[in-house]
N, C-alpha and C positions, 0 to 999 in steps of 0.2 A: 397398869402395865407399860413397862418401855417398849415403843416398837423395836424391831431388829435394826442391828446396824447395817441390815442389808437396804434398809428401807433409807430414802433422802430426807432432805430437810422438812419434807411435806409429812408432820407427823399427826395431822388431824384431816384427812381427805373427807370428802363428801361421798354419800351412797354412788353417785354418779361415778365417781372416779373408781370405786372398788365396790361394783355391784355384786360380784359372785365371792362367796365366802367357802371354804373346803376345811373341814374339822376331821382329825384322822386320832384315833385312840391309840396311846402308845402302847406297845406290847400285849395286846388286848387280851387274849386268851390265858397268856401267862398271867396277866395282873388281876384276871379273874379269880383264878386259882390260889394265887397268893391271899387276894382278898378273903377268900373261904379258907385257908388255911395260913394264921398269921405265922405259924412255925417256920415259914419258907421264906419269910422276908429276909432279904440279905444274901437269900442262896441263889446260885446260878439254877434257874428255872427254864423248862420249856415244855411246851406242849406238842407233841406228835407222836411218831410209833417209836417204839424203844428196840424193836427188832432191827436184826440185819437188813430188812427190806424197808424199814420205815424212814420217814423224812420230819424235819423238823416244821409246825408250822408257824411257831411264835416263840420268841425269846425273851427272857427279861433282860434288861441291861445289864445286869450281873452275869450274865450268861454271855453277852454280847462283849463283854470286857475280855473273854477268851477267845474271840471271832466266832463264836456259834451266831449262826443266822439262821431266816427262813428258809425254806426250800433245801437246805443242808440235809445231807444223809445222816441219819443217827448215829452210824458208826463212825463217822468223821467228826460229828458233834464230840463224841465220848472220848476219841482219841486227844481233841483238843481240851476238854474240860472233863476229865474223869470223874468229879464229883458233881455234874450235872444231874438235875432231877428231870426225869422226863416223864409227864404225866399224859394220860389220853385225854382226847378231847370230849366237853361235856356240852353238847351242843344246845341242848334245854337251858342250860345256865347260861351260856352266853347269849341266847336268843333274848333272855328275860333281860341281862342287863343293856341289851341293844334297844329292846324297847323302851326302857327308862331313858336311854341315850337319845333314841327319836323324838321322845315327850319333851325332853329339855330343848332340843334345836325347834319343836312346833311351837315352842312359846316365845321363841324370838320372831319365827315367820313360817308360815305354813307350807311355802313355796321351797321344799326341798326334796333331794334326790338321794335316797341311799344308795351306797357302794357296797354290797355285802353289810356285816354286822358292826362293823366300826369306823364307817367313813360316810359323810354326807357333804353333798353340795349342797347350797344354800343362795336363793336369790333373793338379795336384799332391796332390789329397787324400788318394790311397794314401800318401804319404810322412809323413802326421802321425803314424803309428806308429812312424816312425822317428826321430822329433822334428827334423826337417828343418825350418829355417827359411828362409822363402822369400826375404828379400832377398839372404840368404847364398848361397843356390843360384841364384838370379838373376845375381848378382855373377859368381860362378865360372864359370857357364854363358856368361856373356858373354865373359870372360877366356879361356874355351878356345875360343870362335869365334876370337876374335882371334888367339890363339898359334897354331892348327892351321892356320886358313883364311887368315890374314892380312886378314880384313874385319872391319869395325867395325860393331857391331848395335845397336840399341836394344831395352830390356827392358820391358814392363809387367805390373804386378800388379795383380789385382785381384778383386771377388766374382763376377764373371762375364764374358762375351766382350768385352760392350759397353764396359766399364771398361778391359779389360786392353788391348785394342787403342787405346782412347784414350792408355792411359799409355803404351803403347811409342811412340806418337807424339811425346808431350811430352818422351820420353826423347833424342831425336835432336839433332843439332845444327841450327842453324836460321841461315838467313842476313838479316841485317838490314842495311838501308843498305848494301849490298854487301861486309859485313864477316862472318864465319865466327864464329859465337857457339856454342861445344861445348856440347852438351847434358849430363845429368847419366848416362847410361847407363842407369840403371834408376830406373823411377817406381813406386812404390807409392799406390794411390788407398786412402787411409782413409775412411771415413763422411763427416769435416767435409769433405774434398776433393769428394767426390761431390756433396754438395749444392751445394757451391760451383759444381761445371763445369755441375750441372744450371740453375742460375739465369744461366750466362754463356755457354753453348755454342750457336751457330747451329744451326738443323734440318739444314745440311748436314753436320756433325759424326756426326751418327746413323747407325748402318748400317743400309745398304741405301737411303739417302735421296740418290739423286745427283742431278744437273743438274736432270731433267726433274720429279722428283717435289718437289725444293726451289722450284724455281719455280711449281709447283701450288700448294703451301702458301702461299709468299708471296703469290700472289693472292689467298688466302683472309685476308691479314694475318697469317699466321704465320711470322715469320722467325726466332725463337728457341725452342728446349727450353721456356723457361718459357713461353711464350705457348701452346704445343702442349699442355702439360702441361693447361691451363686448358680445354680442348675435350673433352667425351665422345665416346666411343667411337663413338656411334651416328651423330652428326655425320658425323664423318670417315667412316663406312662408306659414306654417300650419295654421297661424293665420290673414294674411293679403293678400295669393295669390302671385304668383311670381313677377309681375310687381310693387307690391308696396314693397315687399319685399327687392328686388333689389335696389330701390331707397332708402329706410330706410336705408340699409347695408352700401351703398355708401356715401351717403350723413353723415352718423354718423363717416365716415373716412375723410370728408372734402373733398370729390370728387362727381365732377359733370360736366359729359359729354356732356351736353347740349350745342348746339351752337346759337350764335345768330343769328336769323333766320330774314332777312330783309323783307322776302315775307309770312309774316304769315298771312292764310288765315282763315276765319271762321270757326268754325267745327258747330256752330249752330246758329241761329237767334231767339230771340224771344220777346214777348211784353205781359205782364201780367199786372193787376189791381185789388188793394186792393180798394172794394167800400165802402166808408163813412157809407152807409145805405145798409146792406145785401141785395141780390137780392133773391126773392121768385118765382120760377116757371120758364119753358124753355123759355117763351117768352123773358123775358127780360135778360137771360143769353143768348140766341143765338144772339140778338143785339150786346151785347159786343164781344162776341166770332167773329162775321163777322167783328167788328172796328178793333179788334186786327189783323185778317186775312190781313187787307189792310196795315195796319202798315209792317207786316213781309213781305207782297210782296214787297211794296217799297224797303223796306231794301235790300231785295234779288237783285232787280233790281240795286239798286245804288252800290251794290258791285259786279255785273255781275254776279250772281251766280244763280242758280237753286236747288230746295230742293227734294228730294227724299222719304223723311220719315217728315210727320205731326203728330204733337202733341197736345193734350190740356191737362190743369190742371183744376181741380176744387176743391176748398179748401170749407170748410164748417166752421159754426162758432165755432165748436167745434175744428177746426184746422185741423180736418182730412182731407187729400187730397186723390183725385183720378186722376190718368194719364192714358190717353189712347192713343195709336199709330198706324199709318198707315203706312206703306211702299209700295210708289207707282212704277209702272215699268218704269216710266217716269220722266222728270224733270218739276216742277213747280214753276211759278212766277208771277202767276196771281192772283190777289185778288177773282175773283169767283171761280177758281180752287180750292184754298187754303180754302176758305171759305165752299166750300162744304163738303170736307173731314171733316174740323174741327167741322162744325154743326153734321155731322153725328155722330163724336166721342163723342160730346157733350152729343147729344141724347140718346147716351148706358148711359151715367151715369145718376143712379137713384140720383133724387134730394130729398133726404129723409129730408134736413134739407136746412136752408136759406145758400146763398152761399156768402162769404165772399170775394173771390179772383176767377178770371178766367182768363185763358193765353192761347196764342197758340206761339207755336215754332216749327222751319224747322230744320231740320239735314240732314245727310246724302248729304252734299252739294258739287255740283260741278260747274265747270264753264260753265256760261250760253252758251259760244260759244262751239260747238260741241255736245251740250247737246240738240238735236233736238227732237220735238215730232211729232206726226201726224199731218201734216198740212191742213188738211180736215176731217171732221167728220158731217155726215147726222144726225142732231137732230131732222128732221121732220119724222123720222119712230118711233113712239110709244117712245117720251123721257120720259114717266113716267116709262118705263120699264128697263131703264138704270140702272146700278150699279154705285155706288158712283163713284168709281175708272175712268169709262167710262164718267161719266157727267163731271168729274174734267178734263178728257183728252180733252174734248170738248171744254170746257172753255178756257183751257190753249190755244188751236188751234185757237180757233175761234176769239178772242179777241186779236191777235197778234198786228195785224195792231193799231188797238185803243191804246194798251198799251204803244206802242214806239211813238206815236203822243202826248198822253198827257205826257208822260215821257220829251219828246222834248222841249214840250211848258213850262213845269214847269221849265225844267233846264233854257232854256234861260229867262224866264220871271218872275220865282218865283213861288214857290209852290201853291199860291192860284189864280193862274192866271187863272185857270180852274178847274172845278170838276165834278166826278161823283154823282150821286144821294146820295151815302152813305156819301159823304164828305160837304153836305150840313148841316149848323145849321141854326135856325132861325135868327141870325144877320148876319153870313158870311160864304165864304168857309173856312172850316178849313180842313187842311190836317196834321194829326197829323202822327209823324216820330215815329219811333223806339226810346224806351224811351222818351217819347213824352213831353207833356207840363209839366206833374208833375211826376216824376219817384220815389217817394221816401213815397207813400201812400197819402191820401186825407189831404187835407189842413183842411177844415172845414165839419162838419157834414151835411149831405143835399147835398153834390155834390161827385161825384167821380173822381179821378184823376189817371194817369197813375203810375202803381208800377213798 
């Protein structure tokens, strides 16, 4: 495979020249849907919520020709492309493809760091002793992904994570004036290219610079990386704080000390939902809070973690959001324990308007092993006087055997083999997972889907 025209005459670098690889699957969710339904091939396809409050999560290149892109409101996408096919997300299927993707990367090197389901950083340093050439290895990796998964990808090679990710973006196809222009597939960033990019890139291209940070930088007259590099770190510190200032200053010089971490752990786990019809009153809101608590609890146990902080978010129709958090002295991964805290937090929020979104999240996570809670708690002694934290501790301790038994049965025979009362619907046992049956807003008015 030919290297990109953004590469210099150095077409066969050593691993020491390009120790970090970044690979990103193209239009991942939409690609999986098209693979599963070949009749969609050649049509504009997106994964997202089709209702008025839905958003696009992934768009095929056919859809991108019409200007459809991720994070776009679905109503806008449909105006730009009336023939757009919008499909709900199927995370079980995407996770299956992601596991296969990671296995292919693992064959190249076990030192890789997943970012979500469809991106991976890999450290190639250990391959130097095997005389592996990074461009050849990247081309072979991309070929295997295409052959075995049927999904195109872009691969970037560089001295650090910053440039490897920038390179993978340059490696992909682009849409220009409604015409799809193929990408090179693999891009290596040599020293000359690095300097050129630092002189050309906008600040929005830097890792960690989102729209809000970019807007603040632009208000300071800093719209390009070249301009940012002229500002000393002390000046940035007064506007962004020490950590962000240090990161901005280093990246403006092309420096990125972050290592590829093969064992990244969750910092938080959450589940929230945008409702097709806004909710009025605590009764309806608390039903959703309890459901979200169950999803978060199952996700915690799947990752063998417990949480010490539980948070809720309530967003109203005017888009104003209120957040509440409670930090516990013990770890929780039980539905009842999390729900008890989350409900109390939700009840502390005045419901002065209809509720558009509600969510529950868990943070301050620790490994489940070694994070023991009190194994006995007497609920018979005036349980109505128990504090929220004490009741949560009781639920966490007293239901441990039941939790483990249910989790074991579901792991062996499927998630719908057994249910608690909260998992029952009129038609079936429905065990919703983290980012469940629909993660991108409601599909139709009159129903609510997972956000």
